[in-house]
C-alpha positions in Angstrom: 0.1 0.2 -0.2 1.1 3.5 -0.6 0.4 6.9 1.3 1.8 9.6 0.1 3.1 12.2 1.8 4.0 16.3 1.4 4.8 17.8 5.1 2.2 15.9 6.9 3.1 16.6 10.4 2.9 14.8 13.5 -0.3 12.8 11.9 2.1 10.9 9.2 3.6 8.7 12.2 0.3 7.6 13.7 -0.7 7.2 10.2 2.1 4.7 9.2 1.7 2.9 12.1 -1.4 2.2 12.3 -1.1 1.1 8.1 2.2 -1.3 9.5 -0.7 -2.9 12.0 -3.0 -3.5 9.4 -0.6 -4.6 6.6 2.7 -6.1 6.2 3.9 -3.8 3.1 3.6 0.4 3.6 5.4 2.6 1.0 5.6 6.4 2.1 6.4 8.7 -0.8 7.6 11.8 0.4 6.7 14.4 -2.3 9.2 17.1 -1.4 8.7 17.0 1.6 10.4 20.0 3.8 9.1 19.4 7.3 11.1 16.3 8.4 8.0 14.5 9.4 10.0 11.3 8.2 12.5 11.9 10.8 10.0 10.2 13.1 9.6 7.0 11.2 13.0 5.7 11.5 13.4 2.1 10.1 10.5 -0.3 10.8 9.8 -3.9 9.1 7.8 -3.6 6.3 8.1 0.7 5.5 9.9 1.9 2.9 10.3 5.5 2.0 10.4 7.1 -1.4 12.0 10.5 -2.0 11.1 13.3 -4.4 13.2 15.8 -4.5 10.2 18.3 -5.9 7.1 18.3 -5.1 4.6 17.3 -7.7 1.4 16.5 -6.2 -0.5 13.5 -5.3 -0.6 11.6 -8.6 3.0 12.5 -9.0 3.4 10.8 -5.8 1.3 7.8 -6.8 3.0 7.4 -10.3 5.9 6.6 -8.6 4.9 4.1 -6.5 2.9 2.6 -9.1 6.4 2.0 -11.4 7.9 0.6 -8.5 5.3 -1.7 -7.6 5.1 -3.3 -11.1 9.0 -3.5 -11.1 8.3 -5.7 -7.8 5.5 -7.8 -9.3 2.7 -6.3 -7.3 -0.5 -6.0 -9.1 -2.3 -3.7 -7.1 -2.3 -1.2 -4.9 -4.1 0.6 -1.7 -3.9 4.2 -1.8 -4.4 6.3 1.8 -3.8 9.8 2.6 -0.8 10.5 4.8 -3.4 13.5 7.4 -5.3 10.9 9.4 -8.4 11.1 7.6 -8.8 7.9 6.2 -9.0 4.7 9.1 -6.2 2.1 8.8 -8.9 -0.6 9.9 -10.5 -0.5 6.3 -7.2 -1.8 4.7 -7.6 -5.3 5.1 -11.2 -5.4 3.8 -10.6 -3.2 1.0 -7.6 -5.9 -0.1 -10.2 -8.6 0.3 -12.8 -7.1 -1.8 -9.5 -6.4 -4.7 -8.6 -10.1 -4.2 -12.4 -11.4 -4.5 -12.4 -9.4 -7.8 -9.2 -8.3 -9.3 -10.3 -6.5 -12.5 -11.8 -4.0 -10.4 -10.7 -0.8 -8.5 -12.3 -0.5 -4.9 -13.5 2.9 -4.1 -14.2 4.3 -0.9 -17.3 6.0 0.0 -16.9 8.6 2.4 -19.5 8.6 5.3 -19.0 12.2 6.5 -19.4 13.5 10.4 -20.1 16.7 12.0 -16.6 17.7 11.5 -16.8 17.7 7.5 -16.9 21.7 5.9 -20.1 21.9 4.6 -18.2 23.8 1.1 -16.2 20.6 0.8 -19.1 17.9 0.9 -21.3 20.6 -1.5 -18.7 20.7 -3.7 -17.7 16.8 -4.1 -21.3 16.7 -5.2 -20.7 18.6 -7.9 -17.6 16.6 -9.3 -19.5 13.2 -8.2 -22.5 14.5 -10.8 -20.0 15.5 -13.4 -17.7 12.0 -12.8 -21.1 10.1 -13.6 -22.2 12.0 -16.5 -18.3 11.4 -18.0 -18.6 7.9 -17.7 -22.3 6.8 -18.3 -23.4 6.5 -14.7 -21.0 3.8 -14.3 -21.2 3.4 -10.6 -18.4 5.7 -9.5 -19.7 6.5 -5.9 -17.1 9.1 -4.7 -14.8 11.0 -7.3 -12.8 12.6 -4.9 -12.3 10.3 -2.1 -8.3 8.9 -2.0 -9.0 5.6 -0.5 -8.6 3.6 -3.1 -7.2 0.0 -4.7 -6.4 0.1 -7.9 -5.2 -2.4 -10.6 -1.2 -1.5 -11.2 -1.7 -2.7 -15.1 -4.2 -0.9 -15.7 -3.8 2.6 -14.1 0.3 2.8 -14.8 -0.3 3.2 -18.7 -3.2 5.2 -18.0 -0.9 7.7 -16.4 2.2 7.1 -18.5 0.1 8.2 -21.6 -0.9 11.2 -19.8 0.6 14.6 -18.6 -2.7 15.2 -16.5 -3.8 13.1 -13.2 -0.8 14.3 -11.3 -2.2 16.7 -8.5 -5.6 17.2 -7.0 -7.0 16.3 -10.2 -5.3 12.2 -9.2 -8.3 10.5 -8.2 -11.5 12.1 -9.8 -9.3 11.6 -13.6 -8.1 8.1 -12.4 -11.9 7.1 -11.8 -13.1 8.2 -15.2 -10.1 6.9 -17.1 -10.6 3.6 -15.5 -13.9 3.5 -15.9 -13.4 4.0 -19.5 -10.9 1.3 -20.0 -13.4 -1.1 -18.7 -12.3 -1.2 -15.4 -15.7 -1.9 -13.0 -16.3 0.0 -9.3 -16.7 -1.4 -6.1 -18.1 1.2 -3.6 -17.3 1.0 0.1 -18.4 3.2 2.8 -15.5 4.2 4.7 -16.2 6.6 7.8 -13.4 10.0 7.4 -12.8 12.4 9.8 -11.5 16.2 9.5 -8.9 17.0 12.1 -8.8 20.4 13.2 -5.3 21.9 13.2 -4.8 21.9 17.0 -5.6 17.7 16.4 -2.6 17.8 13.9 -4.6 18.5 11.3 -2.9 19.3 7.9 -4.6 20.4 4.6 -3.0 21.5 1.2 -5.9 21.8 -0.4 -6.8 25.4 -2.2 -10.1 26.1 -2.9 -9.4 28.8 -5.7 -6.6 26.7 -7.3 -7.7 23.5 -6.9 -11.5 24.2 -7.8 -10.0 25.8 -11.0 -7.9 22.5 -11.7 -10.9 20.2 -11.1 -12.9 22.4 -13.2 -10.7 22.2 -16.4 -10.4 18.3 -15.5 -13.8 17.8 -16.0 -14.0 20.2 -19.6 -11.1 17.7 -20.6 -12.4 14.6 -19.8 -16.5 15.9 -21.0 -15.2 16.3 -24.4 -13.5 13.1 -24.1 -16.9 11.5 -23.0 -18.8 13.1 -25.9 -15.9 11.3 -28.1 -17.1 8.2 -26.4 -20.9 9.1 -26.4 -22.2 6.0 -28.2 -20.6 3.9 -26.5 -21.6 5.4 -22.9 -25.3 6.0 -24.3 -25.3 1.7 -25.2 -23.8 1.2 -21.6 -26.2 3.2 -20.0 -29.3 2.3 -21.6 -28.3 -1.6 -20.7 -28.0 -0.8 -17.3 -31.5 1.0 -17.0 -33.2 -2.3 -18.6 -31.2 -4.4 -16.9 
């Protein structure tokens, strides 16, 4: 499993320890981090640190890990955030779901508590609607949630052929393009926490910058979906009639 990290602070150690308690191989991609948060990790059984000289974004960090994982003959990768939002206790159920259906991507569907910022919750509904439209309602339960299992053999070629999917656009575009490639989605509910700064919560999301990035991404995907419209229409009709 892979944990991309950029200046994640003290929460990184808690996240890694929780992940190691659930899974024997945990790779942390230090995406140009400058806060020294990796120092606390030390050397631990099952832990591998992958260092990027410059911050390139979540997708760029995942891409580096995918290349190394494929070379190491891994077939699937679970990606989770470093900030403590994702519960490590769901790692094994997600891996088991992937083992049962290796052809699929396993997508977390966030179950929000009262700590979730309302603006973020409303914003993701918009992104989810666009993702459903772009895929002909293929069943992407949530387009933005980063707790997922991906089939490496399907995702890596898509990322290698594209200059996008490197930053905050990674999760939604990966799900849409994998759907276009015929990868079915398994949606599993996952509780999510939004930690306050005094709890060690760290967020690098910027409303203006990242919402603009998502807008451009969806415009690009809509154009791609229009080119695929006959196939998507047939898929939607078949799903409705079934």
